[in-house]
C-alpha positions in Angstrom: 150.3 77.4 63.6 153.1 79.2 65.5 152.3 81.4 68.5 154.6 84.0 70.0 154.6 86.8 72.5 155.3 90.2 70.8 156.5 93.1 72.9 156.0 96.7 71.6 157.6 99.8 73.0 155.0 101.9 75.0 156.4 105.1 73.5 156.6 104.2 69.8 154.5 101.1 69.5 157.3 99.6 67.4 158.2 95.9 67.9 160.9 95.5 70.5 161.2 91.7 70.6 159.4 88.4 69.9 159.5 85.2 71.9 158.3 82.0 70.3 156.0 79.6 72.2 156.9 76.0 71.5 154.1 74.0 69.9 154.1 71.4 72.6 152.6 74.0 75.0 149.5 74.5 72.8 147.1 72.8 75.3 148.3 74.9 78.2 148.2 78.0 76.0 144.6 77.2 75.0 143.6 76.9 78.7 145.4 80.1 79.7 143.8 82.1 76.9 140.4 80.4 77.6 139.9 79.6 73.9 136.6 77.8 73.2 136.1 78.1 69.4 138.3 76.4 66.8 139.4 79.7 65.3 140.2 81.5 68.6 143.9 80.6 68.3 144.4 82.5 65.0 143.7 86.0 66.4 146.0 88.5 68.2 145.3 89.2 71.9 146.6 91.8 74.2 148.0 90.1 77.3 147.1 90.8 80.9 149.8 90.8 83.6 148.5 87.5 84.9 148.7 86.0 81.4 152.2 87.3 81.0 153.3 85.8 84.3 151.8 82.5 83.4 153.5 82.5 80.0 156.9 83.3 81.7 156.5 80.1 83.7 155.3 78.1 80.8 158.2 79.0 78.5 160.8 79.5 81.2 161.8 83.0 80.2 161.3 86.3 82.1 160.3 89.2 79.9 157.6 91.3 81.7 158.4 95.0 81.9 156.3 98.2 82.2 158.2 99.5 79.2 156.3 97.3 76.8 152.8 96.3 75.6 152.5 92.6 75.2 150.4 90.7 72.6 150.0 87.0 71.8 150.3 86.5 68.0 149.8 83.7 65.6 151.4 83.0 62.3 151.1 80.1 59.8 
């Protein structure tokens, strides 16, 4: 299971960029997203500004911008 942050343009809702989240951060990601059920990690989630800031610290990249909508995504 691979998780990533996907950023979509506010104006067009087209994908602007994607940032992968290394698998070794899964436990921190699980805590950040407050996942309780086994299948919670497979869904897509719109990210709050607080979650975005925490993810920036977790993966060591700055990406927050008011120009984008941010989602957490999962792929096999």
